[in-house]
N, C-alpha and C positions, 0 to 999 in steps of 0.2 A: 316581815322584811328582814329582821335581824336573824331569825332562824334560817332563812334562805341563804344569807351571807355566810353564816357559820357552816352550813352544809357545803357550800362551794369551796370555802377555805379548807374544809376537811378533805374534800375530794382531791384538791391540789396537793395538799401535804401527803396524802396517801400515794398519789402518783409519783411524787419525788422520792418517797421512801421505796416504792416498788422499783423505780429506775435505779436507785443506788444499790439495792439488793441484787438486781439483775446484773449490773455492771460488775459488782464484786464476784458474783457467781461465775460470770463469763471469764473473768480474769483468772479465777481459781481453776476453771476447766482448762484454759490455755496453759497455765503453769503445769498442770498435771500432764497435759499432752507433751509439753516440752521435756518434762522430767522423764516421761515414758520413752521419748525418742532419744534422749541423751545417752550415749554409750561412751565409757571411758577408754576402752581399749579397741584398737583397730589393727587388723592384719591385712596386708595387701600384696599383690604381685602385679608387675607391669612388664611391658615389652614395647620396643620401638626402635628408633634409630639414634645413634650417637655419632654426630658428624664432627670429628675432631681433626686437628692438623696432622696429616700423614705425609707431608712433603719431605720430612727428614728421612723416612723410610725409603721413599723413592730416590732421594739424593744418594743414599748409600747404595741402593740397588744399581743405579747407573754408574756411579763412581767405581764400584767394585767390578762390574761387568766390563767397563772400558779398560780397566787395568788388566783383567783376565785376558781379554782378546788380544791386547798388545803384548802380553808376556808368554802366551801359549807357544809361539814358534821357538822360544828360547828355553823352554822347560827341560828339554832333553839334552843333557850335556854330552851324551854319546853321539849325538848327531844323526840318529836313526830316523826319528820322526820329524824331519825338517819340512817346512812349508806345508802344513796340513790345510785341508779345507775346513774353515771355521764358519759355523752357522748356529743360530739360536735366537732367543728372545727373552724379554723381561715382562713379567706381569706385575703391573703397578699394585700398590697397596690397596686392599679392599677389606670389606667386613665391617659395615657400620651397624649391624644388628646388635641390639643391647637388651639384656634382661635384668630384672631386679625385683626387689621386694623389701618389705620393712614392717615396722611396728610403730604405731602412733599412740601417744598417751594424751588424751584430751583433758586439759585442766578445767575447762568449762565449754559451753557450746561454741565459743569463738576462738579460744586460744589453746595451743597444744605444743607438745614436743615429740620428736620422733627420731628413730635410727633407721638408716637406709643402707641396703647392700646392692651393688650393681656388678654386672659382669658383661664384658664384651671382648671379642678377640679380633685382631687385625692380622692379615696375612699378605705376603708378597713373595715373589719367586723369580729367580734368575736361572735359566737353563741354556747352556751352550755345549756344542759338540765340536770336536776336532778329529778329522778323519784322514787317515793315510792308507793308501791302497798299494798292494804289491810291494810290501816292505820285506827285504831280505835280512833275516835275523840268524845270527850264529847261535846254535843250540848245542851245548857241550854234550848233553846226553845222547844226541844223535851223531855227534862228531861231524857236523856239517851245518849247512844253512837250511833254513826253513822260510818259505814264502808265506806271508800272512797279510791280511787286511786288519787294520787297527782302528777302533773307534773309541775315543775317550769322551766321557761326559762330565761336565762340571755343573753341579746344581747347588743352589743356595736358597733355602727357605727361611722366611722371616715369620715369627709368631710373637705377637704382642698380647699377653693376657692382662687385661686391665680390670681390676676389682676394687673399686673405691668403697670405703666405709665412711658414712656421712652422718653427723648429728645435725638435726635441723629444728627450727621453730617455725610455726605457721599461724596465720590468722584467717578465720573464715567468716563470711557474711552472706546473707541472703539478699540479692538485689531486687527480687520481686516477692513481696510479702504474701501475695495471693498464690504464689507457686512455691510452696515450701520445700518441694523435692529438689529444687535447683540451688546449689551452693557454689560460690566462688571462693578461691583460696589463694594465698600468696605467702611467701616466706623466704628464708635463707638458711644456709647450712655451711658447716665446715667439716673437713675430714681428711683422712689419709687416702691418697690415690695409689694404692699398691699395684705395681706393674712389674710383671716378669717378662723380660725380653730374651728370646731365643733366636740365634742365627745358626741354622743347621747347614753344614757343608758336607756335600756328598760327592765323592770322586769314584768313577767306575771306568774300567778299561775292558773292552771286549775284543778278543783276538780270534779271527777266523782263519785257520790254517788251510793252505792249498793242498790238502791231503785228506783222503777218506779214512786214514788210519789214525789220525791224530786229532784229538779234541782238547783244545786248550781252555782251561777253566777261566771264568771271569775273575777279575781282581778289583777290589774296592777298598776304600778307606773313608770313614765318616768321623766327623767330630763336630761338637757344638760349642758355641760361645754363648755364655749365659750371664745375665745381670738382673738383679732385683732392686728396684728403687721404690721409695715411699715418700714422694713429695707431698707437702701439705697444700691443700687448696680449698676453694669454697665454691658455692653456687647460689644462685637466686632462682626462684621458680614461681609459677602461677598456673592455675588450671580451673577446671569446671568439674563438679561432682553432680551426678544425677542419681538420686536415691530411689531404688526400686522398692525397698521395704525398710523396716527399722534395722535390718541386719545386713542387707546386701546393697551395694551401690557400684556404679561404674564411673570412670573418670577419664579425662584427657588432661595431660600436663605438658608444659614446656619448661625446660631447665637450661640455664646457661652456666657452664662450669669454668671457673677461673683457676688455672694451675700454672705456676711459674715453670718455664722451660728448664729442663735438666741437661747439663752438658756432660757427656761421657768422657772418661779418660781411658787411655789404652790399658792402664793397670786395672780398670774396673772389670774387665772381661775375664771370667773364669772359664778356661777351656777344658772340655772333657771329651776324651776319645770314646766314641760309642762302639765302633766296630772297625777292625783292621784285619783284612784277609788278603794274604799274598801267598799263594801256593808256591812250593819250591820245585815241583817236578814239571819239567818242560815249560817253565815260565821264562820270561825275560824281563829284566829290571832296567828301566831307562834312567833311573836316578832322578825322578822328578822332585822338585822342591814344591810340594803342595801348599806349604805355608805361604810361599811367595805367590802361588796361583790365586789364593783366596784373599789376598791383601785388599783392604779398602772397602770390604763389605760391611764392617761394623758401623752402625749409625753414629753420628757425632752428637746428636741432640735428641731429646724426647719432649714432645709437646702434646699435652692432654686437654688443653682448653678447647671447648666446643659446645655446640648446641645439641641437646637431647630432647627428642619429641616422642612421647609415649602415650599409651592407653592401658587401662588395667581394670581390675576388679578388687573391691574392698569388702571385708567382712568385719562387722562391729559386734562387740560383746559387752 
């Protein structure tokens, strides 16, 4: 009887020992798998939509065009192009497509730091025409008058190049232990939201003479108002990663960017003449004040806060 009890106790002790050894072995295997899957460096690219406040562009667009339409009849001090037919339209600000990329440095499987680069461009346009028909113009070279149709065009193009550079920190976790390929992440960042604003003004005048012997060349004048600003801002973000292998994964992210509004001053704008062509033979100069024509088009404020929704691909090393 005593020998039987000793045998049973021995079997139980061996079972406990085998269980302990098995548990330790399983944990060691899991640690090895985690170590094998853990990569310190990640490089990624993404693309999506950056929905930011563009009302300031539209306000400048409509303020400028309203001023232009009201001033066109008075631009010609010689009184030749009076009461023109004016028509045109504004195209509101657009261009929410955004592209980016960056590098992550994983401190451990859960925590990491990264640097991110974004780029997106927003555009808008105002285009108006002023038309006069059967205008009688004195041309000294001909020693007489020439009958012409005159079409003036006033075009303003807005281009916002937004290129933030952001430093961020993030935390990752696996919500479903049995599905280790799925990872959630969240974090925050701070950076410079470098933005170049260009407002391109283009004036053109086309003259069609009532003569088969005379061809009057077009005349045009272009200049650009430019400004570069670097407001400091921040963002919060969260997303889902789906790992295809130990090297490649795809992800979906949502980011909200907080950037204080920037107020422009008139002295901020640097004007640059791109092209000025005014032929001297058989031309006629109306003495337009084009600076007055394009008043009001420069935006008053810049607002970059908004929501960015993206998807992308990530490579781990």
